[in-house]
C-alpha positions as CSV (number, residue, x, y, z in Angstrom):
1,M,-73.6,-15.9,24.4
2,E,-71.6,-14.1,27.1
3,N,-67.9,-14.9,27.2
4,P,-67.4,-16.6,30.6
5,A,-63.8,-15.3,30.7
6,F,-65.2,-11.8,31.1
7,R,-67.9,-12.3,33.7
8,P,-68.1,-9.6,36.5
9,F,-65.5,-10.3,39.2
10,E,-68.2,-10.4,41.8
11,T,-69.5,-13.6,40.3
12,L,-66.1,-15.1,40.4
13,L,-64.9,-13.8,43.8
14,P,-68.2,-13.2,45.8
15,E,-67.5,-10.6,48.4
16,D,-69.2,-12.6,51.2
17,E,-66.5,-15.2,50.7
18,A,-63.5,-13.2,49.5
19,L,-63.7,-10.4,52.1
20,P,-63.5,-12.6,55.2
21,L,-60.6,-14.5,53.6
22,L,-58.8,-11.3,52.8
23,R,-59.2,-10.0,56.3
24,E,-57.9,-13.1,57.7
25,T,-54.9,-13.0,55.4
26,L,-54.1,-9.4,56.2
27,A,-54.5,-9.6,60.0
28,G,-51.5,-7.8,61.4
29,A,-50.4,-6.4,58.0
30,D,-49.7,-2.8,57.2
31,D,-51.5,-2.9,53.9
32,G,-52.6,-5.2,51.1
33,E,-55.4,-6.0,48.6
34,I,-56.8,-8.2,46.0
35,F,-56.1,-6.8,42.5
36,A,-58.3,-8.5,39.9
37,E,-57.7,-7.7,36.2
38,R,-59.0,-8.7,32.8
39,H,-57.2,-7.5,29.7
40,K,-57.8,-7.9,26.0
41,S,-55.7,-6.6,23.1
42,E,-55.6,-6.6,19.3
43,A,-52.7,-5.8,17.1
44,L,-52.4,-5.6,13.3
45,M,-49.2,-5.2,11.3
46,F,-49.1,-4.3,7.6
47,D,-45.6,-4.6,6.1
48,D,-44.3,-4.5,2.6
49,G,-47.7,-4.4,0.9
50,R,-49.4,-7.1,2.9
51,L,-51.0,-7.9,6.3
52,R,-48.1,-9.7,8.0
53,S,-49.8,-10.4,11.3
54,A,-53.0,-10.0,13.2
55,S,-53.4,-11.1,16.9
56,Y,-55.9,-11.0,19.6
57,D,-55.2,-11.9,23.2
58,A,-57.3,-12.0,26.3
59,S,-56.2,-12.7,29.9
60,E,-57.7,-12.7,33.3
61,G,-56.4,-13.1,36.8
62,F,-55.8,-11.7,40.3
63,G,-53.0,-10.9,42.6
64,L,-53.1,-11.0,46.4
65,R,-50.6,-8.8,48.3
66,A,-49.8,-8.6,52.0
67,V,-47.5,-5.8,53.2
68,N,-45.5,-5.9,56.4
69,G,-42.9,-3.1,56.8
70,D,-40.6,-3.2,53.8
71,V,-41.6,-6.8,52.9
72,A,-44.5,-7.8,50.7
73,G,-45.9,-11.2,50.1
74,Y,-47.5,-11.6,46.7
75,A,-49.3,-14.5,44.9
76,H,-51.2,-14.5,41.7
77,S,-53.4,-16.8,39.6
78,T,-55.2,-17.0,36.3
79,D,-57.9,-19.0,38.1
80,V,-60.2,-16.3,39.5
81,S,-62.0,-18.3,42.1
82,I,-62.3,-18.7,45.9
83,A,-60.3,-21.9,45.8
84,A,-57.4,-20.1,44.1
85,L,-57.7,-17.2,46.5
86,K,-57.3,-19.6,49.4
87,R,-54.1,-21.0,47.9
88,A,-52.7,-17.5,47.3
89,A,-53.5,-16.5,50.8
90,Q,-51.2,-19.2,52.2
91,T,-48.3,-17.6,50.3
92,A,-49.1,-14.0,50.9
93,R,-49.6,-14.6,54.6
94,L,-45.9,-15.6,55.0
95,A,-45.0,-11.9,54.8
96,V,-47.0,-11.0,57.9
97,A,-46.3,-14.1,60.0
98,T,-44.5,-11.8,62.5
99,G,-46.5,-8.7,61.7
100,G,-48.2,-6.5,64.3
101,G,-49.0,-3.6,62.0
102,T,-52.1,-1.5,61.7
103,Y,-54.0,-1.8,58.4
104,A,-53.6,1.5,56.5
105,D,-56.6,3.7,55.8
106,A,-58.1,3.3,52.3
107,P,-57.3,5.8,49.6
108,Q,-59.7,8.7,49.3
109,P,-62.3,8.0,46.6
110,T,-62.6,10.0,43.4
111,N,-65.4,10.8,41.0
112,T,-62.9,11.9,38.3
113,K,-63.1,10.3,34.9
114,L,-60.1,10.9,32.7
115,Y,-61.0,8.7,29.7
116,T,-63.7,6.7,28.1
117,D,-64.5,3.2,29.2
118,A,-65.6,2.1,25.7
119,D,-63.9,-0.9,24.2
120,P,-61.7,0.5,21.4
121,I,-61.3,-3.0,19.8
122,S,-64.9,-3.6,19.0
123,A,-65.7,0.0,18.1
124,E,-64.2,-0.4,14.6
125,P,-64.8,-3.5,12.3
126,F,-61.7,-5.6,11.5
127,P,-62.0,-5.0,7.7
128,V,-61.9,-1.2,8.3
129,K,-58.6,-1.6,10.2
130,V,-57.1,-3.7,7.5
131,E,-58.2,-1.3,4.8
132,T,-56.8,1.7,6.7
133,L,-53.4,0.0,6.9
134,R,-53.6,-0.7,3.1
135,E,-54.4,2.9,2.4
136,I,-51.5,4.1,4.6
137,D,-49.2,1.9,2.5
138,A,-50.5,3.2,-0.8
139,F,-50.5,6.8,0.4
140,A,-46.8,6.6,1.5
141,R,-45.7,5.1,-1.7
142,D,-47.5,7.7,-3.8
143,L,-45.9,10.6,-1.8
144,D,-42.4,9.9,-3.1
145,Q,-41.0,7.4,-5.6
146,R,-38.0,6.8,-3.3
147,V,-40.2,5.0,-0.8
148,V,-39.2,1.3,-1.0
149,Q,-40.9,-0.1,2.2
150,V,-43.7,0.9,4.4
151,S,-44.7,-0.7,7.8
152,A,-47.8,0.4,9.6
153,S,-49.5,-1.0,12.7
154,I,-52.7,-0.5,14.7
155,A,-53.0,-1.6,18.3
156,A,-55.9,-1.4,20.7
157,S,-56.5,-2.8,24.2
158,L,-58.9,-2.6,27.1
159,Q,-57.9,-3.2,30.7
160,E,-60.5,-3.6,33.5
161,I,-59.3,-3.6,37.1
162,E,-61.0,-4.1,40.4
163,I,-59.3,-3.7,43.8
164,L,-60.8,-5.1,47.0
165,R,-59.3,-4.1,50.4
166,A,-59.7,-5.7,53.8
167,D,-61.7,-2.7,55.0
168,G,-64.4,-3.5,52.3
169,V,-63.4,-0.6,50.0
170,R,-63.8,-1.5,46.3
171,V,-62.1,0.5,43.5
172,R,-62.8,0.0,39.8
173,D,-61.2,1.4,36.6
174,T,-61.6,0.7,32.9
175,R,-58.7,1.7,30.8
176,P,-58.7,1.8,27.0
177,M,-55.5,2.3,24.9
178,T,-54.9,2.8,21.2
179,R,-51.9,3.5,19.0
180,L,-51.1,3.8,15.3
181,N,-47.5,3.7,14.0
182,V,-45.9,4.2,10.6
183,S,-42.4,3.5,9.4
184,V,-41.0,4.4,6.0
185,I,-37.8,3.4,4.3
186,V,-36.5,5.4,1.3
187,E,-33.7,4.6,-1.1
188,Q,-31.6,6.9,-3.2
189,D,-28.3,6.1,-5.1
190,G,-28.0,2.8,-3.2
191,R,-28.4,4.4,0.3
192,R,-31.3,3.5,2.5
193,E,-32.7,5.5,5.4
194,G,-35.8,5.3,7.5
195,G,-38.2,7.4,9.5
196,S,-41.1,6.7,11.8
197,A,-44.0,8.5,13.5
198,G,-47.0,7.5,15.5
199,G,-49.1,8.1,18.5
200,G,-52.3,7.4,20.4
201,G,-53.6,7.5,23.9
202,R,-56.6,6.4,26.1
203,V,-59.0,7.1,23.3
204,G,-61.0,5.2,20.7
205,L,-59.6,4.3,17.2
206,E,-61.9,6.6,15.3
207,G,-59.6,9.6,15.5
208,L,-56.4,7.6,14.7
209,I,-57.9,5.9,11.6
210,D,-59.2,9.3,10.3
211,P,-57.2,10.0,7.1
212,R,-56.4,13.5,8.3
213,S,-54.7,11.9,11.3
214,W,-52.7,9.1,9.7
215,Q,-51.7,11.1,6.6
216,E,-50.0,13.5,8.9
217,K,-48.1,10.7,10.5
218,V,-47.1,9.3,7.1
219,R,-45.8,12.7,6.0
220,E,-43.8,13.0,9.2
221,A,-42.2,9.6,8.9
222,L,-41.3,10.3,5.2
223,R,-39.9,13.7,6.2
224,I,-37.5,12.2,8.7
225,A,-36.5,9.5,6.3
226,L,-35.6,12.0,3.6
227,V,-33.7,14.2,6.1
228,N,-31.6,11.1,7.1
229,L,-30.8,10.5,3.4
230,E,-28.8,13.8,3.5
231,A,-27.2,13.1,6.9
232,V,-23.5,13.2,7.4
233,P,-21.5,11.4,10.1
234,A,-22.1,13.1,13.5
235,P,-19.2,14.9,15.2
236,A,-17.8,13.7,18.5
237,G,-16.9,15.5,21.7
238,A,-18.3,17.8,24.4
239,M,-20.5,20.5,22.9
240,E,-23.7,22.5,23.3
241,V,-27.0,20.8,22.6
242,V,-30.5,22.0,22.0
243,L,-33.1,19.3,22.6
244,G,-36.3,19.6,20.7
245,P,-39.8,19.7,22.4
246,G,-42.1,16.8,23.1
247,W,-40.7,13.3,22.7
248,P,-37.1,14.3,23.5
249,G,-38.5,14.4,27.1
250,I,-37.8,10.7,27.1
251,L,-34.2,11.7,28.1
252,L,-35.7,13.6,31.1
253,H,-37.9,10.6,31.9
254,E,-35.0,8.1,31.9
255,A,-32.1,10.2,33.2
256,I,-34.0,12.0,35.9
257,G,-37.5,10.7,36.4
258,H,-36.5,7.2,37.6
259,G,-34.2,8.8,40.1
260,L,-37.1,10.6,41.6
261,E,-39.2,7.5,42.3
262,G,-39.7,6.8,46.0
263,D,-38.3,3.3,46.3
264,F,-34.9,4.3,44.9
265,N,-34.6,7.2,47.3
266,R,-35.8,5.3,50.4
267,K,-33.2,2.7,49.7
268,G,-30.5,5.3,49.0
269,S,-29.7,4.0,45.5
270,S,-30.8,7.1,43.6
271,A,-28.4,9.8,42.6
272,F,-30.9,12.2,44.2
273,A,-31.2,10.4,47.6
274,G,-30.8,12.7,50.6
275,L,-31.1,15.9,48.5
276,M,-34.7,16.9,49.3
277,G,-35.0,20.7,49.5
278,Q,-31.6,21.2,47.8
279,R,-30.9,22.7,44.3
280,I,-30.5,19.9,41.8
281,A,-31.2,21.8,38.6
282,A,-30.7,25.2,37.1
283,P,-33.0,28.0,38.1
284,G,-36.2,28.0,36.1
285,V,-36.4,24.2,35.8
286,T,-39.7,22.8,37.0
287,V,-40.5,19.1,36.5
288,L,-43.9,17.5,37.2
289,D,-45.4,14.0,37.1
290,D,-49.1,14.3,36.2
291,G,-51.4,11.4,35.8
292,T,-54.5,13.5,35.6
293,I,-54.3,14.8,32.0
294,A,-57.4,13.6,30.1
295,D,-56.9,10.9,27.4
296,R,-53.1,10.7,27.7
297,R,-51.2,7.5,27.4
298,G,-49.6,7.8,30.8
299,S,-52.8,8.9,32.6
300,I,-54.6,6.8,35.2
301,T,-57.8,7.7,37.0
302,V,-56.6,5.7,40.0
303,D,-53.3,3.9,40.4
304,D,-53.0,0.1,40.8
305,E,-53.5,0.4,44.6
306,G,-56.6,2.5,44.2
307,T,-55.1,5.9,45.0
308,P,-56.4,8.7,42.8
309,S,-53.9,10.0,40.3
310,Q,-52.5,13.4,40.9
311,K,-50.2,16.1,39.7
312,T,-46.9,16.0,41.7
313,T,-44.3,18.7,41.5
314,L,-40.8,17.0,41.6
315,I,-38.5,19.9,40.9
316,E,-39.6,23.5,41.4
317,D,-37.4,26.3,40.1
318,G,-34.4,23.9,40.3
319,I,-35.1,22.7,43.9
320,L,-36.0,19.1,44.7
321,V,-39.4,19.2,46.3
322,G,-41.0,15.8,45.8
323,F,-40.8,12.1,44.9
324,M,-43.3,9.8,43.2
325,Q,-44.7,7.4,45.8
326,D,-46.7,4.2,46.1
327,R,-48.4,3.4,49.4
328,Q,-45.7,1.2,50.9
329,N,-42.8,3.5,50.2
330,A,-44.8,6.6,51.2
331,R,-45.6,5.0,54.6
332,L,-42.0,4.0,55.2
333,M,-40.8,7.5,54.3
334,G,-43.4,9.3,56.4
335,V,-45.1,11.0,53.4
336,E,-48.4,10.7,51.5
337,P,-48.8,8.5,48.4
338,T,-48.9,10.4,45.2
339,G,-50.9,7.9,43.0
340,N,-47.8,6.4,41.4
341,G,-48.3,2.8,42.5
342,R,-48.4,1.0,39.2
343,R,-48.1,-2.6,38.0
344,Q,-47.9,-4.2,34.6
345,S,-50.7,-6.7,35.4
346,Y,-52.3,-8.9,38.1
347,A,-49.1,-11.0,38.0
348,H,-47.0,-8.1,39.3
349,A,-46.8,-6.3,42.6
350,P,-47.1,-2.5,42.4
351,M,-44.1,-0.1,42.7
352,P,-43.5,3.6,42.3
353,R,-43.7,4.4,38.6
354,M,-44.0,7.6,36.4
355,T,-47.2,8.6,34.6
356,N,-46.8,11.7,32.4
357,T,-43.5,13.3,33.4
358,Y,-42.6,16.7,31.9
359,M,-40.7,19.9,32.2
360,L,-42.5,23.2,32.1
361,G,-41.6,25.7,29.4
362,G,-39.7,29.0,29.7
363,E,-39.9,32.3,27.8
364,T,-37.3,32.0,25.1
365,D,-38.1,31.6,21.4
366,P,-36.8,28.1,20.3
367,A,-35.1,29.7,17.3
368,D,-33.1,31.9,19.6
369,L,-31.9,28.8,21.5
370,V,-30.5,27.3,18.3
371,A,-29.1,30.6,17.3
372,G,-27.2,30.7,20.6
373,I,-25.2,27.5,19.8
374,K,-21.6,28.2,18.8
375,D,-20.5,24.6,18.3
376,G,-23.0,21.8,18.8
377,I,-26.1,20.0,17.6
378,W,-29.8,20.4,17.6
379,A,-31.4,17.1,18.6
380,V,-35.0,16.9,17.4
381,G,-35.8,13.2,17.7
382,F,-34.7,10.4,19.9
383,G,-34.6,6.6,19.8
384,G,-33.6,4.2,22.5
385,G,-31.3,4.8,25.4
386,Q,-29.8,3.3,28.6
387,V,-29.6,4.7,32.1
388,D,-27.9,3.7,35.3
389,I,-30.3,4.8,38.1
390,T,-27.6,4.8,40.8
391,N,-25.5,7.5,39.2
392,G,-27.9,8.9,36.5
393,K,-25.4,8.2,33.6
394,F,-27.2,7.9,30.3
395,V,-26.6,7.2,26.6
396,F,-29.3,8.1,24.1
397,S,-29.4,7.8,20.3
398,C,-30.7,10.6,18.1
399,T,-33.1,9.8,15.2
400,E,-33.0,13.3,13.8
401,A,-30.3,15.9,14.6
402,Y,-28.5,18.7,12.9
403,R,-25.0,20.3,13.1
404,V,-25.1,23.9,14.4
405,E,-22.1,26.2,14.1
406,N,-22.1,29.9,15.1
407,G,-25.9,29.8,15.3
408,K,-26.4,28.4,11.8
409,V,-28.2,25.1,11.2
410,G,-26.1,22.9,8.9
411,A,-26.4,19.4,7.6
412,P,-28.4,16.7,9.4
413,V,-26.1,14.2,11.2
414,K,-26.3,10.5,11.5
415,G,-25.2,8.3,14.4
416,A,-25.3,10.9,17.1
417,T,-25.6,9.8,20.7
418,L,-25.9,12.0,23.8
419,I,-23.8,10.9,26.8
420,G,-24.0,12.4,30.3
421,D,-25.5,12.1,33.7
422,G,-28.9,13.4,34.8
423,A,-27.7,15.2,37.9
424,T,-25.0,17.2,36.0
425,A,-27.2,17.7,32.9
426,L,-30.0,19.4,35.0
427,K,-27.5,22.0,36.2
428,Q,-26.2,22.6,32.7
429,I,-29.5,23.9,31.3
430,R,-28.9,27.4,30.1
431,A,-32.4,28.3,28.7
432,L,-35.9,26.9,28.1
433,G,-38.1,27.5,25.1
434,N,-41.7,28.6,25.2
435,D,-42.8,25.6,23.2
436,M,-43.5,22.9,25.8
437,Q,-45.2,19.9,24.2
438,L,-46.2,16.5,25.3
439,D,-45.2,13.5,23.2
440,P,-47.7,12.1,20.7
441,G,-48.5,9.1,22.9
442,M,-46.0,6.2,22.2
443,G,-44.0,5.7,25.4
444,N,-43.5,2.5,27.4
445,C,-41.4,2.4,30.5
446,G,-39.5,-0.7,31.9
447,K,-38.5,-1.2,35.5
448,A,-37.7,-4.4,37.3
449,G,-39.1,-6.4,34.5
450,Q,-42.4,-4.6,34.4
451,W,-43.7,-2.4,31.5
452,V,-46.3,0.3,31.8
453,P,-47.5,3.0,29.4
454,V,-46.1,6.5,30.1
455,G,-46.0,10.0,28.7
456,V,-43.2,12.5,28.5
457,G,-42.8,16.2,27.5
458,Q,-40.6,19.2,27.6
459,P,-39.9,22.5,25.8
460,S,-36.8,23.1,23.7
461,V,-33.8,23.0,26.1
462,L,-30.4,24.5,25.6
463,M,-27.7,22.6,27.5
464,D,-24.0,22.9,27.9
465,G,-21.4,20.2,28.2
466,L,-23.1,17.1,26.9
467,T,-20.8,14.6,25.3
468,V,-21.9,13.8,21.7
469,G,-20.8,10.4,20.5
470,G,-20.3,10.2,16.8
471,S,-17.4,10.1,14.4
472,A,-14.1,11.4,15.7
473,T,-12.8,14.5,13.8
C-alpha cells in the first residue's frame, strides 16, 4: 500500500487550483513561490558495544513566500492542501499589500544531474546496517588494546523538493545524503584521549558500509586518539601557523565565507562590505563557492529557489570579485543570483548560504611550509569554532596539532585554539601548498537558526601572526 504521506505533490496541490491562487497572492510582488518538500531520515548509533538508538523520521509540508523589495512574507504548513494554501496566502500577501513590483523572470532551467535520486535508506537492509556498526566496534577494539570505547553511527536521508512559481514554472530536485562517523577513546596510564573520523555525501550507503571504507575511518580515528595520548599542553601567544589541507577549510568557511554572503554585504554588516574590487587577501589566494561538484555533501543541482547551482569565484588572486547571492539580495544589489538561495526546510525562507567553499592550491610542497616555521604550530585537524560576522573575529579549537620550532616537528599539543579575524588572516597568508583537498563530507552550517549541509576545502596554508590560545609559558 502506498504511503499517503508521500503522494506526488500534484495530487495534493493540483496545479489548476494552486497556480491561480499563487498568482493572486503574488500580484504586485517582486518574486515568490510555493516550496513543497518531503523529507525522510534514518539514524543508527552504536555505542559501547550495543545499539544505543535507531530512529526514523518523515515530514512533509510547504512554504509560501511573497517578496516585496527587502521584505518577504512567509507562511508554512504541514498540511499540504489547497485549504492550507489559502490560509497561508492570507499571511504571505501582507508583505505585498503596498507592492507594485514586476514579478521576476524564472531561473534558467538545467538538465544537469549532480547526484543519484535513489533512496539511500531503503537501499540497504536494516540488519546489514546494524551488523556493520557491530563490526566497526569489534574491529576498533581489535586494533589496539588501549581502546576502551567506540561510538559509530550511520545516517541516511532523502529530501524531495518541488517549486511552483506564479509564471507556471515547476522545478524539482531529489537529494540523497549519507554519512558514517566513528569515534574512539583510548586509555593509557589513567589518561584518556579521543579521536574521530567520518564522511559521506550525496551518495548511497553501499560505499560507506564497504569494509575498505569504514576500516580506513576507524584507523584514522584511532591514530588521532593515540597522537593525543602523547600531547603536551599547547603554547600560547602570537606565532606562525600551518593549517592542514581539507577539513581545516572550516576556518575559511566560518571566518571568511559568511562575510561574503550577499545579505550581510547588502546590509553593510559584513567586514567585507564596500570592498568589491579591492585587495582583501594575499596575492595568490583564490576562493570559490562551487555547488556543482558531483556527489558532494554541499552540492545542489538547483538551490531552494530553483536557480541552478554554479561555481562562483569570490576572491581571485587576493581581490574581492564576487558574493554569494539568492534572488532577493541579488535583485536589490543589481547583480545576478548565484544559486546560493538555501533553506533548511519548507518551514524556512531562503537566504544566501554557502555550498562547497574552498581555496585553490599553490605550488609549494607542504613539507616545505612546515619546515619554514621558526616558532609555531602545525594545525592538522579542527573541531568547533565561533565567529562574529560583523568583524570576522574567530576562535577555533584544534583536534590535532603539533609544535614546530626551527622547522622541526615536535610533540603533539593539546588544548590549542586559533584566534584572529578573517580580514587580517587573509592578508597574512605567506604560502599555499600544492595539496588542495576537499573535506570528507561532514560539514553542517548554521545561520539565523537554519542548518544546511556544506563542504569545505583548502590546501596547506602558512600564515603569520595568528594568536594561539593554550597554556601560558
